[in-house]
DRENLUM-198308 format. One record per residue: x, y, z of N, C-alpha, C in turn. Coordinates in steps of 0.2 Angstrom, whole numbers, plus 2048, in hexadecimal, padded with zeros to 3 digits. Example, Ala and Ser with C-alpha at 12.3 -4.5 7.8 and 13.67 -1.06 7.14 Angstrom:
<pts>
8427E482783E7EA8278427F0827 8407F58238447FB824840800827 
</pts>
This chain:
<pts>
8057FA8007FF801800804806800 80980680480E80B80481280E7FD 8128087F981580A7F381080F7EE 80A80D7EF8048117EC8048187EE 80581A7F48058207F680C8257F3 8118207F38188227F18178257E9 8138207E68118227DF80D8287DD 8098297E280482E7E28088347E3 80C8367E881083B7E981483D7E3 8188387E081C8397DA81983C7D4 8138387D380E8397CE80C8417CE 80B8437D480784A7D580E84F7D3 81384D7D68198517D481A8527CD 81A84B7C981C84B7C38168517BF 8108507C180B8527BE80D85A7BF 80F85C7C48108647C58158667C0 81A8627BE81E8647B981C8657B2 8178617B18138617AA80F8677AA 80C8697AF80786E7B080C8757AE 8128757B181787B7B281987C7AB 81A8767A781D8777A181787979B 81187779C80B87A79980A881799 80A8827A080A8897A280E88F79F 81588D79E81A89279B81A891793 81688D79081788B789814892785 81089478880C8997848118A0785 8168A17898198A778A81F8A7786 8218A17818268A077D8258A4776 8268A97758248AD76F82A8AF76B 8308AE76E8378AF76B83B8AA76C 8408A876A8478A576B84A8A6771 84A8AD77284D8AF7798478AD780 8418AD77E83D8AC78383E8A4784 83F8A077F83F898780846895783 84B89978085189878485489C78B 8518A278B8548A679084D8A9795 8478A77948418A97978428B1796 8438B47918438BB7908478BF795 84D8BB7988508BF79E84A8C17A3 8468BC7A58428BF7AB8428BC7B2 8488B87B28488B57B78498B77BE 8458B67C38468B97CA84B8B77CE 84D8BA7D38548B97D78548B37DA 84E8B17DD84E8AA7E084D8A57DC 8498A57D784989F7D285089F7CE 8538A57CC85A8A47CA85E8A07CE 85F8A27D486389D7D98618977DB 85B8947DA85988E7DD8598897D7 85788D7D18578887CB85E8877C8 86288C7C986A88A7C786C8857CC 86B8867D386F87F7D686B8797D6 8648797D48608737D48638707CD 8648747C88678717C286D86F7C2 8718717C787886F7C88798687CD 8748687D18768617D787485B7D4 86F8597CF86E8537CD86D84E7D2 86C8487D186B8437D58718427DA 8778457D987C8447DC87B8467E3 87684C7E487684F7EB87284A7F0 86C8467ED8698427F286C83B7F1 8718397EC8738327EC87A8317EB 87E8357E88858347E78898367ED 88783D7EF88A8417F688883B7FC 8838397FE88183580488482F803 88582C7FD8898267FB88F8277FE 89482C7FC89A82C7FE89B82D804 89783080989883180F89682A813 89182781189182081489681C813 89A81B80E89F81780E8A5818810 8A781F8108AE8218128AE827817 8A882981A8A882F81E8A883681B 8AA83A81F8AA84181E8AF844817 8B58418188BA8448148B984580D 8B883F8098B78418018B1846800 8AC8448048A58488028A8850804 8AB85080B8AC85780C8AF85B807 8B68598058BA85C8008B685D7F9 8B28597F78AD85A7F38A885F7F3 8A48607F98A08657FB8A486C7FA 8A986B7FE8AD8737FF8AE8767F8 8B28717F38B38747EC8AD8767E9 8A88727E98A28747E689F87A7E9 89F87B7EF89C8807F389F8877F1 8A68877F18AB88D7F08A988E7E8 8A98887E48A888A7DD8A288D7DC 89D88C7E089688F7DE8958967DF 8988987E589989F7E889D8A37E3 8A38A17E18A88A47DC8A58A57D6 8A189F7D389D8A07CD8988A67CC 8948A57D28908AC7D28938B37D3 8978B37D789C8B87D989F8BC7D3 8A38B77CE8A68B97C98A38BB7C3 8A08B57C189D8B47BA8958B87BA 8918B87BF88B8B97BE8898BF7BB 88B8C37BE8898CB7BD88B8CE7B7 8938CC7B58958CE7AE8938CB7A9 8918C57AA88F8C17A48878C27A2 8828C47A787D8C77A687D8CE7A2 8818D17A58818D87A08858D779A 8898D379988D8D27928888CF78D 8848CA7908808C678B87A8CB789 8788CF78E8738D478C8768DA786 87B8DC78787E8E178287F8DE77D 8828D777B8838D577587D8D0772 8798D17758728CC7748758C5773 8778C27798798BB7778738B777B 8708B177886C8AE77B86F8A777E 8748A577C87789F77D87F8A077F 88189A78288989B78488D89B77D 88B89777889089777188F89D76E 8888A176F8868A776D88C8AC76F 88C8AC7768908B277A8968B1778 8998AC7778A18AB7768A18AE76E 89B8AC76A89D8AF76389D8B7762 8988BA7668978C176689C8C576A 89E8C17708A38C47738AA8C6770 8AC8C176A8B28C07678B28C3760 8AB8C575F8AA8C67578AD8C2753 8AA8BB7538AE8B67508A98B5749 8A98B97458A68B873E8A68B173A 8AB8AD73C8AC8A67398A88A173C 8A58A37428A189E7468A4897748 8AB8987488AE89274A8AE892752 8AE8977568AE89775E8A789475F 8A289775C89B89575D89A88E75C 89D88B75689D88475589F880759 8A588275B8AA87D7608A687C767 8A48837698A088377089A87E76F 89587F76A89187B769890874768 89587276589986B76589B86976B 89E86C77089F86B77689986977B 89686D77B88F86D77E88B86777C 88A86477688685F77488B859777 89185977589685377689585177E 89485678489585578A88D85478E 88885878A88185878C87E85278A 87F84F78587B84978387C844788 88284278988383C78F88183E796 88184579788084779E87884779F 87584879A86E84979A86D84079B 86F83D79886D83579886F83379E 8758357A18768337A986F8357AD 86C83A7AC86683C7AF8608387AE 85F8377A885A8317A585B82B7A9 8618297A98648217AD8628237B4 8648287B78618287BF85B8277C0 85682A7BC84F82A7BE84C8237BC 84F8207B784D81A7B584E8157BA 8568157BD8578117C38538127CA 8518177CA84D81A7D08468167CF 8448177CA83D8147C983C80D7C9 84280A7C58438037C58438007CC 8478027D08487FF7D78438007DB 8408067DB83A8087DE8348027DE 8328027D682B7FE7D582C7FA7D1 8337F67D08337F07CC8327F27C4 8327F77C38307F97BB8377F87B8 8367F47B183C7F37AD8407FA7AC 8477F97AC84B8007AD84A8047A6 84A8017A184780579A84080979A 83C80679D83680979D83580E7A1 83980D7A88398127AD83D8187AB 8428177A684781C7A484382079F 84081C79B83B820794836825797 83282179C82D8257A183082C7A3 83682B7A68398327AA83A8377A4 83D8347A084083879883A83C796 83583979582F83C79182D841796 82C84179C82A8457A082E84B7A0 83584B7A083A8517A1839854799 83985079583885278C83285678D 82D85578E82785878E826860791 82786079982786679B82E86B799 83286879783986D79483786F78E 83486A78883386C78282D872782 82787078682387578582487C788 82787C78E82988379182F886790 83488278D83B88578C83E886793 84188C79384688E79984289179F 83C89379F8388967A48358907A9 83388A7A38308847A78368827AB 83C8807A784187D7AB8438807B1 8448887B184688B7B684188B7BB 83A88B7BB83588B7BF8358847C3 83587F7BF8348797C183B8767C5 84187A7C38478797C784687C7CF 8438837CE8428857D483E8817DA 83887E7D78338797DA8378737DC 83C8707D884086B7DA84486C7DE 8488727E084C8747E48488747EC 8428767EC83E8757F183D86E7F3 83B86A7F083A8637F084085F7F4 8458627F084C85F7F284D8617F9 84B8677FB84D869802849864806 84386480483E86080983F859809 84285780584684F80584C84F80A 84F85480985485380E852854815 84E85881784C85981E848853820 84485181D84084C81E844845821 84984481B84E83E81D85383E823 85384482385884582A854844830 84F84883184A846837848840837 84683D83284483683384A831834 85083283085682D83285882E839 85883483C85B836843858833848 85183384784C82F84C84D82884B 84E82684784F81D84585781A848 85A82084886181E84A86381F852 85E82385585D82285B85F82A85F 85E82E85986083585B867837859 86983E85986F84085587483E85A 87383E86087983B86587C834862 87683086087982A85E87C829858 87A82C85387D82E84D88583184D 88583685188C839853891834856 88E82F85B89282B86089582685A 89082385689281F85089882084C 89682684989B8298448A282A847 8A282C84E8A982D8518AC827853 8A88218538AB81B8558AF81884F 8AE81B8498B18178438B781A841 8BC8188418C481A83F8C281F83A 8C582483A8C68288348BF82C831 8BA8298348B382B8308B183382F 8B38368368B183D8368B8842834 8BC83F8318C28428318C284582A 8C684C8298C58508228CC84D81F 8D084A8228D684681E8D883F81E 8D383D8208D38348208CD83281E 8CB82C81C8C682881B8C482281E 8BF82181F8BE8198218BC81581C 8C180E81D8C080A8178B9805819 8B58058158AE8028178B07FA818 8B37F78138B57EF8158B97EE81C 8BE7F281C8C37EF8228C17F4829 8BE7FA8278BD7FD82D8C3802830 8C780182C8CD80482E8CE80C82B 8D281182E8D381782C8D8817825 8D781B8218DC81B81B8DC822819 8E48248178E582A8158E082C80E 8DE83380E8DB8368098DF836803 8E58388048E98397FE8ED8407FE 8EC8448048F18498048EE850800 8F28548008F185B7FC8EE85B7F5 8F18577F28F08557EB8EA8537E9 8E784E7EE8E084C7EC8DC84F7EF 8DD8547F58D78597F68D785E7F2 8DC8617EE8DB8667E88D88637E3 8D985C7E18D785A7DB8CE8597DC 8CD8577E38C58567E48C185E7E5 8C58627E88C28697E78C186C7E0 8C58697DB8C586B7D58BE86A7D2 8B98677D58B28667D28B186D7D1 8B18717D68AF8787D68B187D7D0 8B687B7CC8B887E7C68B387D7C1 8AF8797C18AA8777BC8A487B7BB 8A387F7C089E8837C189E8897BB 8A488B7BA8A68907B68A588F7AE 8A48897AD8A28887A589C8847A5 8978847AA8918807A988C8837A5 88A88279F88688779B87F88779E 87C8807A28768827A48768857AB 87B8877AE87C88C7B487D8937B2 8818947AC8828997A987C89D7A6 8788997A387289C7A186D8A07A6 86D89D7AC86A8A07B186C8A77B3 8738A97B28768AF7B38738B37AD 8748B07A78718B47A18698B67A2 8668B37A685F8B37A585B8B77AB 85F8B97B185D8BD7B685A8C37B4 8548C57B78508CD7B48558D27B6 8578D27BC85B8D87BE8628D77C1 8688D87BD86E8D77BF86F8D87C7 86C8DE7C886E8E07D086A8DB7D5 8678D77D28648D27D88688CC7D8 86D8CB7D48738C67D38758C47DA 8778CA7DF8798C87E58758C57EA 86F8C77EA86A8C27ED86A8BB7EB 86A8B97E486A8B37E28708AF7E4 8768B27E487C8AF7E687B8AD7ED 8798B17F28798AF7F98738AA7FA 86F8AA7F786B8A57F886D89E7F5 86F89E7EF8738987EB8788957F1 87C8997F28828987F68808947FC 87C89780187989480787588D806 87288E80086E8877FF8748817FD 8778837FA87C87D7F787F87B7FD 88388080288787D80688287980B 87C87B80D87987781287787180F 87387280987186B805877866805 87D86880288386380388486080A 88486581088686381688185E818 87A85F81687585B819876853814 87785481087984E80B87E84A80E 88484C80F88984981388784681A 88384981D88084882487B840823 87884181E87383C81D87783581A 87C83681788082F81788482C81E 88683182288882F82988282C82D 87C83082C87682E83087482682E 874825827872820824877819826 87E81B827882816829881813832 87F81A83587D81883C87681483B 87281683886C81283786D80B836 8718098308748038308777FF836 87B80283987E7FF83F8787FE844 87480284787080184B8697FC849 8697FA8428657F684085D7F983D 85E80083D85880383A857803834 85D80182F85D7FE8288627FA828 8627F68238677F082186C7F381F 8727F081E8787F381B8767F3814 8787F98118777FB80A87D7F8805 87B7F380187F7F17FB8807F77F6 87C7FC7F487D8007F187C8077F5 88180A7F78828107FD87E8157F9 87E8187F287A81D7EF87281B7F1 86F8167F28688157F38668167FB 86B81980086981D805863820807 86282480285C828803856824801 8578207FD85181D7FA84F8177FF 85381480385180F80784E81280D 85181981084F81B81484781D814 84582080D83F82280B83B81C80C 83D81680983981080983780E810 83B80E81583A80D81C835812820 83581881D83181D82082A81C81D 82A81981782281881481E813817 82280F81B81F80981E81B80B826 81C81282781981582D81281782C 80F81782780881A82580781E81F 80082081F800824819802829818 80382E81D80783481C80E83481B 81282F81F81882D81E81B82B817 81582781581682480F81682A808 812830809811835805818838806 81A83A80B82183D80D82783980A 82683380A82B82F80782B8307FF 8268317FC8248337F68278397F3 82683E7F88298447F88318457F7 83483F7FB83B83F7FC83D83B7F5 83A8377F383D8337EC83B8397E7 83783C7E78358427E283B8467E2 83E8487E784484C7E984A8487E5 84A8437E585083F7E084E8417DA 8488407D78478417D18488497CF 84784D7D38478557D484E8567D2 8538527D585A8547D585C8537CE 85A84D7CA85B84B7C485884F7BE 8518507BF84E8547BA85085A7BA 85185D7BF8548657BE8598657BB 85E8607BB8658607B686385F7AF 85E85A7AE85E8567A785A85D7A4 8558607A68518657A285686B7A1 85A86D7A485F8737A286387079E 86586A79E86B868798868867791 86086479185E86378C85D86B788 85C86F78C85B876788861879786 86787878A86E87B789870877782 86F87178287186D77C86D86E776 86686E77786287077186387776E 86587D77286688377086D88376C 87187E76D87887E76B87787C763 87287776287187575B86C87A757 86687B75A86287E755863885755 86588975B86689075A86E891758 87388D75A87A88F75887C88C752 87C88575187E88174B87A882745 87388174786E88274186C88973F 86C88D74386A893741871898740 87589874487C89C74388189A73F 88289474188989173C88688F735 88088C73587D88972D87A88E72A 87889372E87489872B86D898729 86A89372C86389172B85E89672E 85B89A72A8578A072D85089D72D 84D8A073384589E7358428A4738 83C8A47388388A873C8368A6743 8358AA7488358A974F8318A3751 82B8A274E82789C74F82B89574D 82E89574783189074483888E748 83B89474B84089474F84088F755 83A89275A83788E75F83588775E 83288675883187E75783687A755 83C87D751841879752846879757 84687E75C84887D763846877766 83F87776683B87176983D86A766 83D86975F83F86475B84686175D 84B86775D85286575F852863767 84E86576B84F86477084B85B772 84785A76E84485376E84984D76B 84C85176685284C762858849766 85A85076A85F84E76F85C849774 85784B77785584677D85583F77A 85383E77485283777185A835771 85E83876F86583576F867834777 86583877B867837781863830784 85D82E78285A82978585E822782 86182377B86381E77886A81D77C 86D82177E87482178287181D788 86C82078C86B81D793867817793 86781378E86380C78D866807792 86D80879387080379787080579E 86D8007A286A8017A88718017AD 8767FE7AA87D7FD7AE8838027AD 87F8077AA88480F7A98868117B0 88C8137B188E8177B588D81D7B5 8878217B98868277B988A82C7BC 88E82B7C289282E7C48988307C0 89B82B7BD8A182C7B889F8317B2 8998307B18968337AA89683B7AD 89383D7B18928437B58988467B5 89D8427B88A48457BB8A78477B4 8A78437AE8AB8447A88A784A7A4 8A184A7A589E8517A289F8577A5 89F8577AC8A185D7AF8A785F7AE 8AC85B7AE8B385C7AC8B485F7A5 8B085C7A08B085F79A8AD86779A 8A886879D8A686F79C8AB8747A0 8AD8727A68B28757A98B88767A6 8BB8737A38C28727A08C0877798 8BB8757948BB87978F8B888078F 8B38817938AF8887948B288C799 8B48897A08B588C7A58BA8927A5 8C18907A38C68957A28C389A79D 8C08997988BF89D7918BA8A3794 8B68A07988AF8A479B8B28AA79F 8B88A77A58BA8AC7A98BF8B17A6 8C28B07A18C68B479D8C28B9799 8BC8B67968B98BB7918B58C0795 8B58BF79C8B08C579F8B68C87A5 8BB8C67A48C08C97A98C68CC7A6 8C88CA7A08CE8CC79D8CD8CF795 8CD8D47958CC8D878E8D18D7789 8D68D478B8DB8D27858DA8CB782 8D48C77858D38C17838D08C277B 8D28BD7778D18BE7708CE8B776D 8CC8B87678C88B27648CC8AC763 8D28AD7628D88A87608D98A5767 8DA8A976D8DB8A67738D58A1775 8D08A37758C98A17768C989A773 8CA89A76C8CA8937688CE88F76B 8D589176C8DA88C76D8D9889775 8D788F77A8D688C7808D0888781 8CB88977D8C688477D8C687C77B 8CA87C7758CD8767728D2872778 8D78767798DB87277C8D786F784 8D58747878D087378D8CC86C78D 8C886D7888C38677868C8860784 8CC8617808D085B77D8D4858784 8D685C7898DA85A78E8D5855793 8CF8577948CB8537978CB84C795 8CB84B78E8CB84578C8D184078C 8D884578B8DF84278B8E183F792 8DE8447988DF84379E8DB83C7A1 8D483C79E8D18387A18D383079F 8D48307988D582A7958DB828795 8E082C7948E782A7938EC82B799 8EB83079D8EF8317A38ED82F7A9 8E682F7AB8E382E7B18E58277B3 8E48227AE8E581B7AF8EC81A7B2 8F181E7B28F881D7B38F881D7BB 8F38207BE8F38207C68F88267C8 8F98257CE8FD82B7D28FB8327D1 8FF8367D08FD83D7D08F883E7C8 8F98397C48F483A7BE8EE8377BF 8ED8357C58E68347C78E18397C9 8E48407C98DF8457CB8D98457C7 8D584A7C98CF84A7C48D18507BE 8CF84D7B98D08507B28CE8587B3 8CA8597B58C88617B58CD8647B6 8D18637BC8D78687BD8DB8697B8 8DF8637B58E38657B08E18697AA 8DB8677A98D78697A28D68717A4 8D38737AA8D287A7AA8D887E7A9 8DE87B7AE8E487F7AD8E68807A6 8E787B7A38E987B79B8E5881798 8DF87F7988DA8847938DC88B795 8DD88D79B8DE89479F8E589679C 8E989279C8F189379A8F1895792 8EE89078E8EE8917878EA897785 8E48987888E189E7868E58A4786 8E88A678C8EC8AC78E8F28AB788 8F58A67888FC8A77858FA8A777D 8F58A477A8F38A57738F08AD773 8EC8AF7778EA8B67778EF8BC777 8F58BB77A8FA8BF77B8FF8BE775 9008B87729028B776B8FF8B8764 8F98BB7658F58BD7608F28C4761 8F08C775A8EE8CE75B8E98D0761 8E98D57648E48D776A8DD8D9765 8D88D87698D18D97678CF8E0764 8CB8E17608CA8E775D8C78EB761 8C88F37618C68F77668BF8F7768 8BA8F57648B48F57658B28EF769 8B68EA7698B58E476F8B88E7775 8BE8EB7758C08EE77B8BB8F377E 8B98F677A8B48FC77D8AD8F8780 8AC8F277D8A68EF7808A88EC787 8AE8E97878AF8E678D8B08EB793 8B28F17918B28F67968AB8F8798 8A68F97938A08FA79589D8F679B 89E8EF79A89C8EA79E8A08EA7A4 8A58EB7A58A88EC7AB8A68F27B0 8A38F87AC8A18FE7AF89A8FB7B2 8968F97AD8908F67B088F8F17B5 8948ED7B68948E77BB8968EB7C1 8998F07C189B8F47C78968F97C9 8918FA7C588C8FF7C78858FA7C9 8808FD7CB8798FB7CB8758FD7C6 8768FF7C08739017BB8718FB7B6 86D8FC7B086C8F77AD86F8F87A7 8708F27A28738F279B8718F6797 86B8F77988678FA792868901793 
</pts>
């Protein structure tokens, strides 16, 4: 009976997403409306939709799973890196990118690169659009796969069927409502994720015997609450985390934020640039608290298993699912609450998938077909083409996600590094260094993106120092190459320099770009 109530709660949640998609469909009169919501995003929706689209299922599955198995250390340094990256991304990029994209009338990240550097050859736009498609198709597929695995494990549905149902729902509300639907649903999903975190903690602590029992058990495990050592799950012994290099490599996850197209689009879409400071505070506080709670859930689940409240987990990433299923056995309301918690896991995944689909479809329909290939259409046909492109990309992602044994975390990790290495350094230099030119941007983007593949597949298997996360060397190389090539080639035209100075002046004031 509890399964029925869980299904009711999840069905209601999914229904709300479809309704929101239909609601915003009528507001899409131009391509800018479809991809940027007409730059009308409020500060709270901007903040929470950006972070919800960032977290994915990693927040309620991956992070608690890491903490469950090895304790605080690995999860702590990852969270610190991501938290700092979140803050710096909002602080450094958001306001300048918002002004810049309005001044040059750029609707997408590739569009920004082309217009920022006056690349009439469309080479920079073409490369950046291809980068987005290469990394976002498998990234989106990993989200479809996560949804499929959740439904399959909960209700005994065939994985492919469960994955297809999830994909159809995400495609439906995103294709109908575009950016505003994705952003508004992401805001709703951030609330659901928050409720899920609170509910799991309250129930789990009560089942483990109280916060004191959880703390006592965690302290009893050798190296479990240390930030420099880990607890080996199989032997119970404390092992070294790996020293300074390993910590820096783990914290390098935060560099990925500077190049994430689906997050950068939120910066471009906020209605009032002067509200970005408020968005930054809301986003940063939520991210640090949410990740801290997620780590605690992993520790709490380990204590629950020790005290017999739940069984030992064969798959640590299912901690929240197992706790929710136990909660569902306590009656009608607990079962409905369990459904909300499980909807929170869906929210983490869906909020990332919808944003990725929009970014990838814009790269093909708006950048490659319209700009690079020169196909001209009126606004209605442009929006129709955008929706068709989104559906086609989603079909490719469904095909990639058809294997139930795919490793979701590895796919996400690689794609995150790809965007951070290819786009991160160029974006920072484009809005902070007026001497950056087209040649440097192209060279840096190619080298940063290529290094992700080279390090991951050729150097990382060698182990030792080569085992660091590929994002760090790719980011450094992309940054250095862009600077060196820019200095070795002619400086930008005076028009570009004057435009840069105008953005700099606006970003230091409270005025509007117009």
